[in-house]
C-alpha positions as CSV (number, residue, x, y, z in Angstrom):
1,M,24.5,-44.9,-34.3
2,L,21.6,-43.1,-35.9
3,E,19.1,-45.0,-33.7
4,T,20.8,-43.9,-30.5
5,L,21.0,-40.3,-31.7
6,Q,17.2,-40.3,-32.4
7,K,16.5,-41.9,-29.0
8,A,18.5,-39.3,-27.2
9,S,16.8,-36.4,-28.9
10,T,13.3,-37.7,-28.2
11,K,14.2,-38.3,-24.5
12,E,15.4,-34.7,-24.1
13,T,12.3,-33.1,-25.7
14,S,9.8,-35.3,-23.8
15,K,11.0,-34.0,-20.4
16,M,8.8,-31.5,-18.7
17,P,10.5,-28.3,-17.6
18,K,11.1,-27.8,-13.9
19,L,8.8,-25.4,-12.0
20,K,10.3,-22.6,-10.0
21,T,9.3,-21.9,-6.4
22,K,8.4,-18.3,-5.7
23,S,11.2,-17.1,-3.5
24,G,8.9,-14.9,-1.4
25,A,6.7,-17.8,-0.6
26,K,9.5,-20.1,0.5
27,K,10.7,-17.4,2.9
28,R,7.3,-16.9,4.5
29,F,5.5,-20.3,4.5
30,K,6.3,-23.9,5.5
31,L,4.3,-27.0,4.8
32,T,3.4,-29.3,7.7
33,G,3.7,-33.1,7.5
34,R,0.1,-33.4,6.4
35,G,0.4,-30.7,3.8
36,K,-1.1,-27.8,5.6
37,V,0.5,-24.3,5.2
38,R,2.0,-22.8,8.3
39,A,2.6,-19.0,8.4
40,Q,3.6,-16.3,11.0
41,Q,0.8,-14.3,12.6
42,A,0.1,-11.0,10.9
43,G,0.3,-7.6,12.4
44,K,3.3,-7.9,14.7
45,Q,6.0,-6.1,12.8
46,H,5.6,-2.7,14.3
47,G,3.0,-0.4,16.0
48,M,2.7,-2.6,19.2
49,I,1.9,0.6,21.2
50,K,-1.5,0.9,19.7
51,R,-2.3,-2.9,19.9
52,T,-4.1,-4.3,22.9
53,N,-2.3,-6.8,25.1
54,K,-4.9,-9.4,24.2
55,F,-4.0,-8.9,20.5
56,I,-0.3,-9.2,21.1
57,R,-0.8,-12.3,23.2
58,N,-3.0,-14.0,20.7
59,A,-0.7,-13.2,17.8
60,R,2.3,-15.1,19.2
61,G,3.9,-17.9,17.2
62,S,2.5,-19.2,13.9
63,T,-0.9,-20.3,12.5
64,I,-2.3,-22.7,10.0
65,L,-3.8,-21.0,6.9
66,K,-7.4,-21.5,5.9
67,A,-8.0,-23.8,2.8
68,Q,-8.7,-20.9,0.4
69,D,-5.4,-19.1,1.3
70,A,-3.4,-22.3,1.4
71,K,-4.5,-23.2,-2.2
72,V,-2.9,-20.0,-3.5
73,V,0.3,-20.5,-1.5
74,K,0.7,-24.2,-2.7
75,R,0.5,-23.0,-6.3
76,F,3.7,-20.9,-5.6
77,M,5.4,-23.9,-3.9
78,P,5.1,-26.8,-6.4
79,Y,7.6,-29.1,-4.6
80,G,6.7,-28.3,-1.0
């Protein structure tokens, strides 16, 4: 009985704690199948009157983040 108690206690302590995902990151970013980070285009929340039609047209949909920015976002989302 003592052996099983010792095994159970070592098993519990050797587990690494789970990492939490930043809730702001999971709402704003998605990972593609190849692991790239997809985000919405910036600058389209308000103030469209002062934007050019070309800007509004080019800012449709979503975009893939550059590697430097994606590295930061992936740190906030440890499990994808």
